[in-house]
LUMMAR-598154 format. One record per atom (N, C-alpha, C, O): residue in one letter; z, y, x. Coordinates in steps of 0.02 Angstrom, whole numbers, plus 50000, padded with zeros to 5 digits. Layout:
BEGIN
AZYX;...
END
This chain:
BEGIN
M550294560550891;M549944553350911;M550354549050858;M550884550750830;V550034543850850;V550094538550789;V550594533450833;V550554532450893;D551064530550786;D551554525950809;D551104518950802;D550754517550753;K551214514850864;K550974509650866;K551314503550818;K550974498950796;K552014504350804;K552394500750765;K552394500950692;K552854503150658;L551684498050665;L551464499150592;L551974496550553;L552114490550561;N552314500350506;N552614496750446;N552334498950381;N551914503350372;P552654494850336;P552284497050259;P552524503850237;P552104507350207;M553104506150247;M553284513050237;M552974517150248;M552824521150203;Q552704518050327;Q552084522150346;Q551454523350304;Q551194528350281;L551324517050303;L550654516250254;L550864518650175;L550424521650146;Y551394517750144;Y551564519050079;Y551534526650068;Y551194529150023;K551944530450113;K551874538650114;K551334541150110;K551284546650082;L550654537150143;L550064540150144;L549524537350093;L548924538650095;L549794533750055;L549384532450000;L549554536549936;L550044540249937;P549144535849876;P549174540149824;P549794540949793;P549974546249769;Q550214534849792;Q550834534049772;Q550834535549694;Q551314538549669;T550244533349652;T550054535049580;T550214528249543;T550264528549481;N550304521449579;N550404515549558;N550014514649492;N550254512849438;C549304516349508;C548804515349452;C548604508649439;C548224507849391;K548814502549479;K548694496449496;K547834495249484;K547634489849462;Q547434499849499;Q546834498349518;Q546674494049562;Q546104491849566;C547154492349601;C547034486649655;C547284479649638;C547094474249662;G547754480749590;G548114475549552;G548904474849574;G549264470049564;M549054480449604;M549684480249620;M550004487749623;M549714493049615;T550694486449637;T550944494349652;T550684497849716;T550344494549755;C550804503749729;C550734505349802;C551024504149863;C550804505349919;M551604501249846;M552244499749887;M552064493049914;M552234491149970;A551654488849861;A551504481349879;A550924482149903;A550804478249950;F550444486149887;F549894486549929;F549934489550001;F549514487650042;A550424494350020;A550644494750084;A550744487750120;A550374485150161;T551354485250093;T551484479650116;T550964474950143;T550904473450202;R550544472650087;R549984467950106;R549494470550140;R549094466450162;L549364477850155;L548964480650197;L549154479250268;L548774477750314;A549824480050268;A550154479350344;A550174471450359;A550304469850417;L550104467350322;L549994460450339;L549374457150328;L549274451050321;R548884462550328;R548034461450320;R547884455950270;R547454451650277;E548294456750218;E548114452250158;E547534455650112;E547074452350086;V547614462550106;V547074466950079;V546824473150129;V547134476050173;E546194473950106;E545824480450139;E545974486450112;E546224487750057;L545804490250156;L545964498650143;L545424499650076;L545584503150028;K544844496450079;K544374498550022;K544604496149953;K544374498149900;D545014492149961;D545304488949887;D545694494749852;D545804493849792;C545894500049878;C546234504749843;C545644510849824;C545434515149862;P545484509849765;P545014515549745;P545134522649746;P544734526549772;P545714524549716;P545894531449732;P545884534949789;P545774540949791;L546024530849844;L545984533449902;L545304535549934;L545264540149974;H544824532049913;H544134531049928;H543864536949876;H543564541549903;E543924537049831;E543534540649773;E543834547549765;E543454551449736;N544394550049782;N544774556549770;N544714560649829;N545134559249871;P544314565249846;P544364570049906;P545004571749911;P545164571449971;Q545454573449877;Q545974576149907;Q546464570549949;Q546994572549973;Y546274564349955;Y546444558550004;Y546204558550060;Y546354554150101;A545724564350074;A545294562250128;A545684561750198;A545604557150239;T546084566650204;T546584567050257;T547004561150269;T547114559250326;Q547274558050213;Q547804552550219;Q547314545550232;Q547534540950266;L546824545550209;L546214540850227;L546104540050298;L546034534350320;A546054545350338;A545914546250393;A546444542950433;A546364538350474;T547034546050416;T547754543450466;T547764536150439;T547844532450488;I547724533250394;I547814526350371;I547324522350416;I547554517750450;N546694523950418;N546224521550477;N546434520250528;N546514514450550;E546604526950565;E546954527050630;E547444521750635;E547384517850682;L547904521050597;L548524516950598;L548364509750601;L548654505750640;I547844507950554;I547644501250548;I547114498450610;I547034492650628;T546774504750635;T546224501250680;T546444495850739;T546084491150755;P547094497350769;P547424493150808;P547694485650777;P547604480250804;L548014486750717;L548094480150694;L547504475350679;L547534469250688;L546954478750656;L546334475250632;L546074471050709;L545854465350713;A546164475350759;A545844473250832;A546404467250848;A546194462450880;A547074467350828;A547564462550858;A547204454950845;A546724453450809;E547684450350893;E547614444250869;E547864442350802;E548134446750768;E547824436850780;E548114436450702;E548854436850691;E549124438350638;T549174435250751;T549974437850750;T550174444850770;T550684447950757;G549684446550804;G549894455050830;G550404455450903;G550694460050932;V550344448950913;V550774447550991;V550474448851025;V549924446451011;K550464452651087;K550204452151155;K550734452551198;K551244455951191;L550534447551259;L550944447351318;L550454450251379;L549844449451385;D550874453551419;D550514456051470;D550684452151526;D551194454351552;D550474447851552;D550664444051609;D550814447251684;D551164445051729;T550384453451680;T550434456951745;T551024460651742;T551244462251797;M551394462551684;M552134467251680;M552724460751679;M553304461351699;C552474455951656;C552994450951651;C553414448651722;C553104448051775;T554044447751719;T554434446351786;T554634439651783;T554964437551830;G554474435351732;G554774429251720;G555384427651704;G555534421651710;C555924432651680;C556574432451658;C556704426851618;C557204423451628;G556204425051560;G556374420851499;G556634423351446;G556654420351392;N556834428651453;N557084431651385;N556784429951322;N557104427951273;C555984431051326;C555744429151252;C555744421851242;C555734419851183;V555764417251293;V555944410051270;V556644408851257;V556804403451231;V557124413251273;V557784413051241;V557924413351170;V558224409651131;V557534420751165;V557734424251101;V557304421551049;V557524422350992;C556704418351056;C556314417251012;C556524411450961;C556654405950985;P556564412450890;P556934408250839;P556544402150853;P556904397350867;V555914400850852;V555444395350843;V555564391050914;V555464385050918;D555784394950965;D555894390351033;D556564387851025;D556724382351047;A557064392450989;A557694389450993;A557684383250939;A557984378150956;S557334383550876;S557304377450838;S556914372250870;S557084366450857;A556464373150906;A556094366350929;A556474363150981;A556534357050986;E556754368151024;E557214364851083;E557694369351092;E557674374351128;P558284366651045;P559014370651041;P559294373551117;P559674378451120;D559044369551180;D559384371351237;D559044377351260;D559344380151306;T558514380151241;T558194385851264;T558564393151242;T558494398651268;A558964391551187;A559404397351169;A559974396951217;A560384401451209;S560074393551257;S560804393051319;S560394395551382;S560664395851437;G559654397651373;G559384397651439;G559014393151483;G558754394951537;K559004387351459;K558664382651479;K557884381151468;K557644381851412;A557524379251516;A556744380851514;A556574376351454;A556914371351442;A556064377951419;A555664374951378;A555224369751396;A554774371051435;R555294363851372;R554684358151400;R554354355551351;R553904351751370;S554404356151295;S553954354651243;S553424359451221;S553474365451229;T552864356151190;T552294360351162;T552394363851103;T551954367451079;D553044362851071;D553264366751007;D553374371951007;D553354375150955;T553544374951070;T553844382051092;T553354387651081;T552804385051075;V553324393151077;V552814398951079;V552774400551148;V552214400751174;F553304401851182;F553294404551254;F553624399351302;F554074395651283;R553404399351356;R553624396051417;R553504398851476;R552924400751486;V553944399651523;V553904401751597;V553624397251638;V553894391851650;E552874399851670;E552764393651710;E552454398851773;E552084403651769;N552724396251823;N552454400251890;N552774405951900;N552514409751940;G553294407651872;G553544414851878;G553384418951820;G553664424451825;T552994418351762;T552724421051722;T552854418151645;T552854412251629;A552944423351604;A553044420651543;A552234418151514;A551734420851538;K552184413351466;K551574411951451;K551664412151358;K552234411351336;I551214412851318;I551244410751259;I550774403651258;I550174403551271;I551104398751243;I550824391851247;I550624389651169;I550164385551162;N550934392051120;N550774389151057;N550934394651007;N551414394750970;L550394399751012;L550484405150952;L550464404050880;L550684407750836;E550134397950873;E550174394950795;E550864392950773;E550974393350713;K551304391050811;K551944390750801;K552434396850777;K552984396450749;C552024403150800;C552474409150792;C552534411050713;C552094409650672;R553144414550696;R553294415750638;R552854421650615;R552914423650557;R552494424050649;R552024429850626;R551364427350592;R551024429950548;F551264420550633;F550594417950598;F550644415450543;F551164413350518;P549974415550514;P549884414450429;P550124406350429;P550124402550478;P550274405250376;P550384407250318;P551064411350307;P551074415550262;D551564410450340;D552374414550340;D552254421550366;D552664425750348;R551784423550403;R551804429750424;R552474435350419;R552524441250402;M552864431250439;M553644435250444;M553514441850490;M553114441450536;N553804446650481;N553794452650529;N554374451950593;N554784456250611;C554294447150613;C554914445650669;C554654448950733;C554074448450752;R555094452050763;R554834455950828;R555344453950881;R555464458050925;V555694447750882;V556324446850921;V556204446850992;V556564448751039;C555474443550990;C555144443751065;C555154449951103;C555414450751158;E554804454651064;E554784461051090;E555264464351104;E555224468451150;Q555844463551066;Q556464466651071;Q556724465851136;Q556874470451173;G556764458651149;G557064454851199;G556664456051265;G556954454151316;C556134458451270;C555894459051322;C555974467251362;C555704472551345;Y556414466251415;Y556614473251442;Y556084477751482;Y556134483751495;V555574473351498;V554894477151531;V554374478751499;V553894481851523;K554444476551434;K554094478251369;K553384474851389;K552894478151372;A553254469351420;A552614465651437;A552414461951358;A551844459951346;I552944461551313;I552654460551253;I552634464951193;I553144467651171;E552074465551169;E551954471151124;E551794468051052;E551404463251054;I552004469650998;I551794467950935;I551504473150897;I551834478150883;W550914472550878;W550634477350832;W550744477250754;W550484481550718;
END
């Protein structure tokens, strides 16, 4: 089974690792940019042109399919699993920056936060503020790690 937590090293291990730069970069740089959805798999000519990489190509396609289907940030919140504990609000660096009191457990009140607990369930109220959102596209997973019921999933 393929791991849902995609990272550039997983992709790099499946690339030709020739650093031919036909795509304009090294294989590690390509893997990183592929994980960030800044390049497409078709941009690696050796992977498509050389039959010896057919298995790797199929595996990479399987790995990136959920990534391509995910929202722009890859953040998904299943409100049916959420208990409304507010951990996501407390641990989110954006929320703590926008409203410092959220870091101490106080409720978010502004629209500058990513998360807010409403009616006993966490809601994503401003996804564009998320550090995973372009142009920053940081590999932040703090909300996912802070959610003990796994209602937040990041692809």
